[in-house]
C-alpha positions in Angstrom: -0.2 0.1 -0.1 2.7 2.3 0.4 5.3 3.8 -1.8 7.3 6.7 -3.2 5.3 9.4 -5.0 5.9 11.4 -8.4 9.6 13.0 -8.1 10.5 11.1 -4.8 7.7 12.6 -2.7 6.4 9.9 0.0 2.5 9.5 -0.5 0.2 9.6 2.7 0.2 5.9 3.2 4.0 5.9 4.0 3.3 8.2 6.6 0.5 6.1 7.8 2.8 2.7 8.2 3.0 3.4 12.0 -0.7 4.1 12.8 -1.5 1.0 10.9 0.6 -1.3 13.1 -0.5 0.7 16.3 -4.2 0.4 15.5 -4.0 -3.4 14.6 -2.7 -3.9 18.3 -5.2 -2.1 19.6 -7.7 -3.9 17.8 -6.2 -7.3 18.5 -6.3 -6.7 22.6 -9.8 -5.3 22.0 -11.0 -8.7 20.0 -9.1 -11.2 22.3 -11.1 -9.7 25.4 -13.9 -9.7 23.6 -13.3 -13.2 22.8 -12.9 -14.2 25.9 -16.5 -13.0 26.7 -18.3 -13.8 23.5 -15.9 -16.2 21.7 -14.2 -16.0 18.5 -15.4 -14.1 15.4 -14.7 -13.1 11.5 -12.4 -10.8 13.2 -10.2 -12.4 15.2 -6.3 -12.7 14.5 -4.7 -15.6 13.5 -1.2 -15.6 13.4 -0.8 -17.4 10.1 -3.6 -15.3 8.1 -2.1 -12.3 9.9 1.5 -13.1 8.7 0.1 -13.7 5.2 -1.7 -10.8 5.0 1.3 -8.7 6.2 3.6 -10.6 3.6 0.9 -9.6 1.0 1.2 -6.1 1.6 5.1 -5.8 1.6 4.8 -7.6 -1.7 2.2 -5.1 -2.8 4.3 -2.4 -2.1 7.5 -3.9 -4.5 5.8 -5.5 -7.1 4.5 -2.3 -8.9 8.7 -1.3 -9.0 9.8 -4.5 -10.5 7.1 -6.2 -12.7 6.9 -3.2 -15.2 10.4 -3.1 -15.7 10.6 -6.3 -16.2 7.7 -6.3 -18.8 8.8 -3.2 -20.7 10.9 -5.1 -23.2 7.6 -6.6 -24.1 5.1 -3.7 -23.9 3.7 -2.3 -26.9 5.0 1.1 -27.9 8.1 0.9 -25.5 9.5 -2.4 -25.6 12.0 -3.7 -28.5 10.5 -7.0 -28.3 6.9 -6.2 -28.4 5.9 -6.7 -32.1 7.2 -10.2 -31.8 5.2 -11.1 -28.7 2.0 -9.7 -31.2 3.3 -11.8 -33.7 3.4 -14.5 -32.0 0.1 -14.1 -30.4 -1.6 -13.8 -33.7 0.2 -17.2 -34.8 -1.0 -18.8 -31.7 -4.5 -17.7 -32.1 -4.5 -18.7 -36.2 -3.3 -22.3 -35.0 -6.0 -22.2 -32.0 -8.8 -21.1 -34.5 -7.8 -24.0 -37.0 -7.8 -26.6 -34.5 -11.1 -25.5 -33.1 -12.6 -26.0 -36.5 -10.8 -29.7 -36.9 -12.4 -30.5 -33.5 -15.9 -29.0 -34.0 -16.2 -30.9 -37.9 -15.0 -34.0 -36.1 -17.8 -33.5 -33.4 -20.4 -33.0 -35.9 -19.5 -35.7 -37.7 -19.4 -38.1 -34.8 -15.9 -39.1 -35.3 -13.1 -39.7 -32.4 -11.6 -36.7 -31.6 -8.3 -35.8 -33.0 -5.8 -35.7 -29.6 -3.3 -33.5 -32.1 -5.8 -31.1 -32.6 -7.2 -30.9 -29.0 -3.6 -30.5 -27.9 -2.9 -27.6 -30.2 -6.0 -25.8 -29.1 -5.5 -26.4 -25.7 -1.7 -25.0 -26.1 -2.0 -22.5 -28.7 -5.1 -21.1 -27.1 -4.1 -20.9 -23.8 -0.7 -19.3 -25.1 -2.5 -16.4 -27.6 -5.2 -15.8 -24.6 -2.5 -15.0 -21.9 0.4 -13.3 -24.1 -2.9 -11.1 -25.8 -4.2 -10.1 -22.2 -0.2 -8.9 -21.3 0.1 -6.8 -24.4 -3.1 -4.8 -23.5 -2.5 -4.5 -20.1 0.9 -3.2 -20.5 0.1 -1.0 -23.6 -2.7 0.1 -22.0 -0.7 1.3 -18.8 2.0 2.9 -21.3 -0.5 4.5 -23.2 -2.6 6.4 -19.9 0.7 7.1 -17.9 0.1 9.9 -15.5 2.6 12.0 -16.9 1.8 11.1 -20.5 -2.0 12.3 -19.8 -1.0 15.6 -18.2 0.9 16.9 -21.1 -2.1 16.5 -23.0 -4.5 18.6 -20.2 -6.2 21.2 -21.7 -6.2 23.3 -18.7 -4.8 23.3 -15.2 -7.3 23.6 -11.7 -4.2 24.9 -9.4 -4.2 23.3 -5.9 -6.9 25.3 -4.1 -10.1 23.9 -3.2 -11.9 22.9 -6.6 -8.7 21.0 -7.7 -8.6 18.9 -4.5 -12.5 18.4 -4.5 -12.4 17.0 -8.2 -9.5 15.0 -7.5 -10.7 13.3 -4.4 -14.2 12.9 -6.0 -12.9 11.8 -9.5 -10.5 9.1 -7.5 -13.3 8.0 -5.8 -16.0 7.7 -8.7 -13.3 5.8 -10.7 -12.4 3.6 -8.0 -16.2 2.7 -7.7 -16.4 1.5 -11.0 -13.0 -0.2 -11.4 -13.4 -2.3 -8.3 -17.4 -3.0 -9.4 -15.1 -4.3 -12.7 -12.7 -6.7 -10.6 -15.8 -8.4 -9.2 -17.5 -8.8 -12.8 -14.6 -9.9 -14.8 -12.8 -12.9 -14.2 -9.5 -11.1 -15.0 -9.5 -8.9 -13.5 -11.0 -10.7 -10.0 -7.6 -13.0 -10.5 -6.0 -9.5 -9.7 -8.4 -8.5 -6.9 -9.2 -12.2 -5.5 -5.9 -11.5 -3.0 -7.8 -9.1 -1.2 -10.9 -11.6 -0.5 -8.9 -14.6 0.3 -8.7 -14.3 4.3 -11.3 -15.8 6.4 -11.0 -13.2 8.8 -12.0 -9.5 8.8 -9.6 -7.5 10.8 -7.3 -4.5 10.4 -4.5 -6.8 9.0 -6.8 -7.8 6.1 -7.0 -4.1 4.8 -3.1 -4.8 3.8 -3.7 -7.9 2.1 -3.2 -6.4 -1.2 -2.4 -7.8 -5.0 1.0 -8.0 -6.4 -0.4 -8.5 -9.8 -2.3 -5.1 -10.7 -0.1 -5.0 -14.1 -2.3 -7.4 -15.2 -5.3 -5.3 -15.2 -7.2 -3.2 -17.9 -8.4 -0.2 -15.2 -10.0 3.1 -16.1 -6.6 5.2 -15.7 -7.1 7.5 -12.6 -4.5 9.6 -14.4 -7.5 10.5 -16.6 -8.3 13.3 -13.7 -5.2 14.9 -15.2 -7.0 15.6 -18.4 -9.6 17.4 -16.3 -6.4 19.8 -14.8 -5.8 18.0 -11.9 -2.0 18.0 -11.5 -0.2 14.3 -11.0 0.5 15.4 -7.4 -2.8 16.0 -6.3 -4.0 12.2 -8.1 -0.9 10.7 -6.3 -2.3 12.7 -2.6 -6.1 11.4 -3.5 -4.8 7.8 -4.2 -3.3 7.8 -0.5 -6.0 9.3 1.2 -8.4 6.7 -0.6 -6.3 3.9 0.8 -5.7 5.3 4.1 -9.6 5.6 4.5 -10.2 2.6 3.3 -7.9 0.9 6.1 -9.7 1.7 9.2 -13.3 0.0 7.7 -11.9 -3.4 7.8 -13.0 -4.2 11.4 -15.6 -5.7 13.5 -14.8 -3.6 16.6 -16.5 -0.4 15.1 -20.5 -1.3 14.7 -22.6 1.2 13.0 -22.0 5.1 12.2 -25.7 6.7 12.4 -26.5 9.0 9.6 -23.1 8.9 8.4 -23.5 5.9 6.7 -25.8 7.6 4.1 -23.1 8.8 2.4 -19.8 7.3 4.0 -18.3 3.9 3.4 -18.6 2.3 7.0 -17.2 -0.9 8.6 -20.6 -2.4 8.7 -21.2 -1.7 4.8 -17.7 -2.9 3.8 -18.2 -6.1 6.2 -20.9 -7.0 3.4 -18.6 -6.6 0.9 -16.4 -9.2 2.4 -19.1 -11.5 2.9 -20.2 -14.5 1.1 -23.8 -14.7 2.4 -25.5 -15.1 -1.0 -27.3 -11.6 -0.6 -23.9 -9.8 0.1 -21.8 -11.0 -3.1 -20.7 -8.1 -5.2 -22.2 -5.5 -3.2 -20.8 -2.3 -1.8 -17.9 -1.5 -3.9 -17.3 2.2 -2.7 -14.2 3.4 -1.6 -14.8 7.0 1.0 -18.4 7.4 -0.3 -21.2 4.8 -0.5 -23.0 7.2 -2.3 -22.0 5.5 -5.5 -23.3 2.2 -4.6 -26.9 4.0 -3.6 -26.8 5.6 -6.7 -26.0 2.7 -9.2 -27.9 -0.1 -7.6 -25.4 -2.0 -5.7 -25.9 -1.0 -1.8 -27.0 -3.5 0.5 -27.1 -3.1 4.6 -25.8 -5.4 6.9 -28.4 -7.7 8.5 -27.2 -11.0 9.4 -23.3 -11.3 10.3 -21.3 -11.8 7.2 -19.4 -15.3 6.5 -15.5 -14.2 5.0 -13.4 -15.0 2.8 -14.3 -17.2 -0.9 -16.9 -18.9 -2.0 -14.2 -21.8 -2.5 -11.6 -20.9 0.1 -8.2 -21.8 -0.9 -7.0 -23.0 2.5 -3.5 -21.7 2.4 -1.4 -19.3 3.8 1.3 -19.2 1.2 1.9 -16.0 -0.2 2.6 -17.9 -3.3 -1.2 -19.8 -3.2 -2.8 -16.4 -2.5 -1.1 -14.6 -5.1 -1.4 -17.2 -7.9 -4.4 -19.5 -7.1 -6.9 -17.7 -9.2 -4.6 -17.4 -12.5 -3.7 -20.9 -12.2 -7.3 -22.3 -12.3 -8.1 -19.6 -15.0 -4.9 -21.1 -17.1 -6.4 -24.5 -16.2 -10.0 -23.6 -17.8 -8.3 -21.6 -20.9 -6.9 -24.9 -21.4 -10.1 -26.6 -21.7 -11.8 -24.2 -23.8 -12.4 -25.3 -27.6 -13.6 -21.9 -28.9 -13.1 -18.2 -28.6 -16.4 -17.6 -26.9 -15.2 -19.9 -24.3 -11.8 -18.6 -23.9 -12.8 -14.7 -23.9 -15.7 -16.0 -21.6 -13.4 -17.2 -19.2 -11.4 -13.9 -19.1 -14.3 -11.4 -19.6 -17.3 -12.9 -18.1 -17.6 -13.1 -14.3 -16.3 -15.9 -11.8 -19.8 -17.2 -11.2 -19.9 -17.7 -15.2 -16.5 -19.5 -15.3 -17.5 -21.9 -12.5 -20.2 -22.7 -14.3 -19.0 -23.6 -17.5 -15.9 -25.2 -16.2 -18.4 -27.9 -14.8 -20.1 -28.0 -18.3 -16.6 -28.8 -19.8 -15.7 -30.9 -17.2 -18.8 -33.2 -17.8 -18.5 -33.4 -21.3 -14.9 -34.5 -21.2 -16.0 -37.4 -18.8 -18.9 -38.2 -21.2 -16.4 -38.2 -24.2 -14.2 -40.4 -22.3 -16.7 -42.5 -21.3 
């Protein structure tokens, strides 16, 4: 969550790190006393879970400094090998398409499937889809870099109240739509699932952040620069938004009264982390819950949430936490025998992917029988 700002300046999250650890210590003591009377709850600290969350938080500060540099040689518009990757992607896509047609023709005729065509479709289709996603993600990031869009501004708002208002509200509005998309698009869910992977809900969970933002394609926060917001204010808004979202990851605070009409709160965000059927994919706001109320994704906390994933990973390994959904997605892509399925496994929701995977598994079993 922390990092260096533009021009070497520290962002607000860096200065908040001591408060993070102090507040976690206070919450830990509070929860321990509460558990002695009421028993454990989802907010209880578990040593291995907390260590995993803190590890992921640390890695999330390192990854944005390392991954873009590693991927720069294949980044469209920047890297010397980008055209080679795009060309290889096109060849793999063509091979997968041809293999799909061979397999489809054999199925229509009632012939036995071609093992060679099946293998080509699996390998080439997975390679083309994965490489294509990386090229699009890195290319989009380069195209929408904060310095690039700032140079294309039509005017400048300065650093007064209007500039701050546009920066803070604009960041929060874009965050709502990006966050909502991360729950509705599989390749973005693969980025975000890290944050939801804990079966506990306490302040350490707020620090369980992704290491794979590089592979996402988001509405760029740098678009605020086109409205005259300086890069410094954009980055400051990021820090303020993240710090606000930190303290709502707790069961120690119940309700905020009328403030919850406008502001995101622990109660609203507990709903967001719940896997209760009525809570799934609700309450995506950052600072303001207003966006959820306007766009129909708000739900009140009623019954106590059950935290985690609909299918928990049962692991505290940072490697498993960071990669489990990508590995599952690659497995799904390897089963796909059409571009509608391949693109579906990337662009449709996690629920669709789970349902389609079961259908393909059933089809494979029937063919084997």
